[in-house]
VEXKEFI-929242 format. One line per field, with one value per residue (C-alpha): residue number from 1; residue in three letters; x, y, z. Coordinates in nm, 2 decimals. Last residue first. Example, Ala and Ser with C-alpha at 12.3 -4.5 7.8 and 13.67 -1.06 7.14 Angstrom:
<recs>
i = 2; 1
aa = ser; ala
x = 1.37; 1.23
y = -0.11; -0.45
z = 0.71; 0.78
</recs>
This chain:
<recs>
i = 266; 265; 264; 263; 262; 261; 260; 259; 258; 257; 256; 255; 254; 253; 252; 251; 250; 249; 248; 247; 246; 245; 244; 243; 242; 241; 240; 239; 238; 237; 236; 235; 234; 233; 232; 231; 230; 229; 228; 227; 226; 225; 224; 223; 222; 221; 220; 219; 218; 217; 216; 215; 214; 213; 212; 211; 210; 209; 208; 207; 206; 205; 204; 203; 202; 201; 200; 199; 198; 197; 196; 195; 194; 193; 192; 191; 190; 189; 188; 187; 186; 185; 184; 183; 182; 181; 180; 179; 178; 177; 176; 175; 174; 173; 172; 171; 170; 169; 168; 167; 166; 165; 164; 163; 162; 161; 160; 159; 158; 157; 156; 155; 154; 153; 152; 151; 150; 149; 148; 147; 146; 145; 144; 143; 142; 141; 140; 139; 138; 137; 136; 135; 134; 133; 132; 131; 130; 129; 128; 127; 126; 125; 124; 123; 122; 121; 120; 119; 118; 117; 116; 115; 114; 113; 112; 111; 110; 109; 108; 107; 106; 105; 104; 103; 102; 101; 100; 99; 98; 97; 96; 95; 94; 93; 92; 91; 90; 89; 88; 87; 86; 85; 84; 83; 82; 81; 80; 79; 78; 77; 76; 75; 74; 73; 72; 71; 70; 69; 68; 67; 66; 65; 64; 63; 62; 61; 60; 59; 58; 57; 56; 55; 54; 53; 52; 51; 50; 49; 48; 47; 46; 45; 44; 43; 42; 41; 40; 39; 38; 37; 36; 35; 34; 33; 32; 31; 30; 29; 28; 27; 26; 25; 24; 23; 22; 21; 20; 19; 18; 17; 16; 15; 14; 13; 12; 11; 10; 9; 8; 7; 6; 5; 4; 3; 2; 1
aa = lys; glu; met; ala; asp; arg; leu; asp; lys; val; ala; lys; gly; thr; thr; asn; trp; tyr; asp; lys; leu; ile; lys; leu; glu; asp; gly; ile; ser; phe; his; lys; val; gly; leu; glu; lys; tyr; arg; glu; ala; asp; glu; leu; thr; tyr; ile; glu; cys; arg; pro; gln; val; gly; asn; glu; leu; ala; cys; arg; ile; met; asp; glu; glu; ala; lys; lys; cys; asp; glu; met; his; asp; ala; arg; asn; trp; gly; asn; asn; leu; ser; phe; asp; ser; pro; gly; phe; gln; leu; met; asp; val; gly; pro; val; lys; cys; ile; ala; glu; ile; asn; lys; met; thr; asp; ala; lys; glu; val; met; phe; val; arg; val; thr; asp; ala; cys; met; lys; ala; tyr; asp; leu; gln; pro; ile; tyr; gly; asn; phe; ser; ile; trp; arg; asn; asn; pro; phe; gly; phe; arg; gly; lys; tyr; glu; pro; cys; asp; pro; met; thr; met; tyr; ile; ser; glu; glu; val; glu; glu; pro; thr; lys; his; asp; thr; phe; leu; ile; ala; gln; phe; gly; ala; ala; met; ala; lys; gln; ala; val; tyr; phe; arg; asn; gln; phe; asp; val; lys; ile; met; cys; gly; ala; asp; his; leu; glu; cys; ala; arg; ala; met; asn; glu; met; gln; gln; leu; asp; tyr; pro; ser; tyr; glu; ala; val; phe; glu; leu; tyr; asp; phe; his; gly; thr; ala; ala; ala; ala; glu; met; met; thr; ala; trp; pro; ser; trp; ile; arg; thr; ser; val; ser; gly; lys; gly; glu; lys; leu; ile; arg; arg; leu; lys; asn; glu; lys; met; met
x = -5.73; -5.99; -6.14; -5.83; -5.73; -6.06; -6.02; -5.68; -5.77; -6.06; -5.80; -5.56; -5.83; -5.95; -5.60; -5.38; -5.64; -5.83; -5.44; -5.39; -5.72; -5.67; -5.30; -5.41; -5.67; -5.48; -5.57; -5.64; -5.48; -5.48; -5.46; -5.49; -5.14; -5.03; -4.76; -5.00; -5.24; -4.97; -4.93; -5.30; -5.37; -5.22; -5.47; -5.74; -5.59; -5.40; -5.21; -5.06; -4.98; -5.06; -4.83; -4.99; -4.75; -4.75; -4.38; -4.35; -4.60; -4.38; -4.07; -4.22; -4.37; -4.06; -3.87; -4.13; -4.10; -3.70; -3.74; -3.96; -3.75; -3.46; -3.63; -3.73; -3.40; -3.36; -3.71; -3.66; -3.36; -3.11; -2.89; -3.01; -3.22; -3.37; -3.47; -3.61; -3.81; -3.97; -4.01; -4.22; -4.32; -4.61; -4.60; -4.88; -4.97; -4.63; -4.75; -4.49; -4.16; -4.08; -4.14; -3.89; -3.62; -3.68; -3.66; -3.34; -3.16; -3.46; -3.51; -3.14; -3.21; -3.50; -3.86; -4.03; -4.35; -4.49; -4.85; -5.02; -5.37; -5.52; -5.65; -5.44; -5.62; -5.96; -5.82; -5.69; -6.04; -6.22; -5.98; -6.05; -6.43; -6.57; -6.78; -6.47; -6.58; -6.56; -6.67; -6.37; -6.23; -6.39; -6.15; -6.04; -5.72; -5.65; -5.26; -5.03; -4.70; -4.73; -4.71; -5.02; -5.14; -4.98; -5.15; -5.01; -5.19; -5.02; -4.92; -4.57; -4.46; -4.55; -4.34; -4.06; -4.06; -4.04; -3.75; -3.57; -3.66; -3.43; -3.49; -3.83; -3.92; -4.29; -4.57; -4.92; -5.14; -5.50; -5.81; -5.82; -6.12; -5.99; -5.79; -5.60; -5.53; -5.40; -5.18; -5.04; -4.96; -4.77; -4.58; -4.51; -4.33; -4.03; -4.13; -4.40; -4.77; -4.99; -5.37; -5.58; -5.97; -6.27; -6.57; -6.90; -7.07; -7.11; -6.78; -6.55; -6.71; -6.67; -6.28; -6.23; -6.43; -6.17; -5.89; -6.01; -6.02; -5.67; -5.53; -5.43; -5.16; -5.09; -4.81; -4.74; -5.12; -5.20; -5.55; -5.61; -5.99; -6.10; -6.32; -6.39; -6.65; -6.96; -6.97; -7.02; -6.67; -6.54; -6.77; -6.72; -6.36; -6.39; -6.65; -6.39; -6.19; -5.82; -5.77; -5.49; -5.72; -5.58; -5.80; -5.87; -5.96; -5.92; -5.88; -5.98; -5.79; -6.06; -5.83; -5.69; -6.08; -6.15; -5.88; -5.95; -6.30; -6.20; -6.56; -6.67; -6.68; -6.96
y = 6.37; 6.47; 6.14; 5.95; 6.17; 6.13; 5.72; 5.77; 5.96; 5.70; 5.43; 5.60; 5.67; 5.30; 5.14; 5.39; 5.56; 5.21; 5.09; 5.41; 5.38; 5.02; 5.08; 5.36; 5.14; 4.84; 4.51; 4.21; 4.15; 3.76; 3.52; 3.14; 3.08; 2.70; 2.71; 2.55; 2.83; 3.09; 2.97; 2.98; 3.33; 3.50; 3.36; 3.54; 3.86; 4.14; 3.97; 4.08; 3.79; 3.72; 3.46; 3.30; 3.23; 2.90; 2.83; 2.61; 2.81; 3.14; 2.95; 2.83; 3.15; 3.34; 3.08; 3.14; 3.52; 3.49; 3.25; 3.50; 3.79; 3.60; 3.51; 3.86; 4.00; 4.22; 4.39; 4.46; 4.68; 4.57; 4.71; 4.45; 4.69; 4.85; 4.48; 4.38; 4.74; 4.64; 4.27; 4.33; 4.02; 3.99; 3.83; 3.73; 3.71; 3.81; 3.84; 3.59; 3.63; 3.29; 3.42; 3.68; 3.43; 3.21; 3.53; 3.68; 3.65; 3.72; 4.06; 4.14; 4.15; 4.37; 4.34; 4.12; 4.33; 4.25; 4.20; 4.25; 4.18; 4.37; 4.08; 4.24; 4.57; 4.38; 4.19; 4.51; 4.68; 4.40; 4.44; 4.81; 4.78; 4.96; 5.26; 5.45; 5.80; 5.73; 5.42; 5.25; 5.21; 5.55; 5.74; 5.79; 5.58; 5.32; 5.27; 5.10; 4.98; 4.59; 4.36; 4.15; 3.98; 4.26; 4.57; 4.82; 4.68; 4.57; 4.80; 4.93; 4.56; 4.46; 4.74; 4.66; 4.28; 4.35; 4.55; 4.31; 4.04; 4.23; 4.42; 4.58; 4.80; 4.84; 4.74; 4.64; 4.72; 4.52; 4.63; 4.97; 5.14; 5.48; 5.37; 5.13; 5.42; 5.63; 5.36; 5.27; 5.60; 5.69; 5.39; 5.39; 5.71; 5.59; 5.28; 5.39; 5.26; 5.02; 5.07; 4.74; 4.77; 4.51; 4.48; 4.44; 4.70; 4.99; 4.89; 4.97; 5.32; 5.38; 5.27; 5.51; 5.78; 5.75; 5.76; 6.07; 6.25; 6.16; 6.32; 6.18; 6.21; 5.86; 5.62; 5.48; 5.52; 5.24; 5.20; 4.82; 4.72; 4.39; 4.09; 4.20; 4.08; 4.24; 4.51; 4.76; 4.74; 4.89; 5.17; 5.25; 5.25; 5.49; 5.70; 5.74; 5.98; 5.89; 5.77; 5.50; 5.19; 4.85; 4.52; 4.25; 3.90; 3.62; 3.24; 3.03; 2.89; 2.97; 3.17; 3.34; 3.42; 3.55; 3.80; 3.90; 3.99; 4.17; 4.22; 4.56; 4.68; 4.95
z = 9.98; 10.25; 10.29; 10.31; 10.61; 10.79; 10.74; 10.88; 11.17; 11.22; 11.20; 11.47; 11.72; 11.68; 11.73; 11.91; 12.12; 12.23; 12.32; 12.49; 12.70; 12.79; 12.88; 13.11; 13.30; 13.36; 13.24; 13.43; 13.79; 13.86; 14.16; 14.09; 13.99; 13.99; 13.75; 13.46; 13.57; 13.49; 13.12; 13.06; 13.20; 12.91; 12.69; 12.87; 12.81; 12.98; 13.26; 13.59; 13.84; 14.20; 14.38; 14.68; 15.00; 15.13; 15.12; 14.85; 14.64; 14.71; 14.58; 14.27; 14.20; 14.26; 14.01; 13.74; 13.78; 13.77; 13.46; 13.26; 13.33; 13.22; 12.89; 12.83; 12.84; 12.57; 12.56; 12.94; 12.89; 13.14; 13.43; 13.67; 13.87; 13.57; 13.44; 13.77; 13.77; 13.45; 13.53; 13.86; 14.02; 14.27; 14.61; 14.85; 15.19; 15.36; 15.74; 15.89; 15.71; 15.54; 15.17; 15.23; 15.34; 15.02; 14.79; 14.93; 14.61; 14.43; 14.63; 14.58; 14.20; 14.24; 14.14; 14.37; 14.45; 14.83; 14.92; 15.27; 15.31; 15.61; 15.84; 16.11; 16.11; 16.11; 16.40; 16.59; 16.52; 16.69; 16.99; 17.01; 17.00; 16.69; 16.74; 16.88; 16.77; 16.42; 16.21; 16.30; 15.97; 15.86; 16.08; 16.44; 16.41; 16.67; 16.66; 16.44; 16.55; 16.57; 16.84; 16.72; 17.05; 17.27; 17.10; 16.83; 16.53; 16.24; 15.95; 16.08; 16.17; 15.84; 15.69; 15.91; 15.85; 15.47; 15.50; 15.72; 15.47; 15.23; 14.89; 14.90; 14.59; 14.62; 14.86; 14.76; 15.04; 15.10; 15.25; 15.20; 15.41; 15.52; 15.82; 15.58; 15.32; 15.58; 15.74; 15.41; 15.30; 15.63; 15.63; 15.26; 15.25; 15.06; 14.89; 14.70; 14.74; 14.56; 14.70; 14.73; 14.72; 14.83; 14.62; 14.74; 14.50; 14.72; 14.92; 14.60; 14.60; 14.96; 14.94; 14.64; 14.81; 15.13; 14.90; 14.74; 15.08; 15.15; 14.83; 14.51; 14.22; 14.02; 13.96; 14.31; 14.39; 14.17; 14.27; 14.29; 14.26; 14.45; 14.39; 14.03; 13.78; 13.93; 13.65; 13.94; 14.08; 13.75; 13.73; 14.11; 14.07; 13.80; 13.98; 14.24; 14.06; 14.18; 13.81; 13.79; 13.82; 13.82; 13.77; 14.01; 14.00; 14.28; 14.31; 14.64; 14.90; 15.16; 15.38; 15.08; 14.95; 15.28; 15.31; 14.98; 15.07; 15.38; 15.54; 15.63; 15.99; 16.04
</recs>
């Protein structure tokens, strides 16, 4: 059974979106977040986490149970394999990392577009969840669903910023997201020493994206963080991060309770 690509619909309607980042490949974490009803889609950060192909299917199922889409963030080196497997499992958006040139971006789009005359891609007809197995979805319906996958690219290299306008003009680029940590590393900086440089680069990316009809997506941690981006025209937000949320709790409440225990034992 074909599922609506919720993020694609949001983009077509010109609306905003809200997501959050999940590290755990345990599908129940995806389901718990989706069950709140507050997220349009969930992002699994496969670039950071161990996972297997069965877990990808279960994560997609968990999101579908609660009318949420799902995105996967993939490594650069094995991006074609992982992106195709994730799409076949039911993921509706791919967040690509570490691209530097328009040619690399074009290649990633080519490898995830359907292999048929209309779309001229390289992705075939996988017998997996996406087609309900055994060809229950007509090939051209599948091709449209495949083409509708939302393709998002991290902007996190010095060369990427140099090529940003050309990248924005590549057909098939739906969204861009700035990555300050990788951008700092690639420039030979410690991020803490170059916060203003990162801020300027991100704002330049946002302006260029919007001028070229590409939607910027920004990570925030609090509602207050959103205000600056709203003024720049951003309406797609990824809020919070599973590991950061846990670490913050462990380092605040955890420390407070430990300090209380230590005081009681004196």
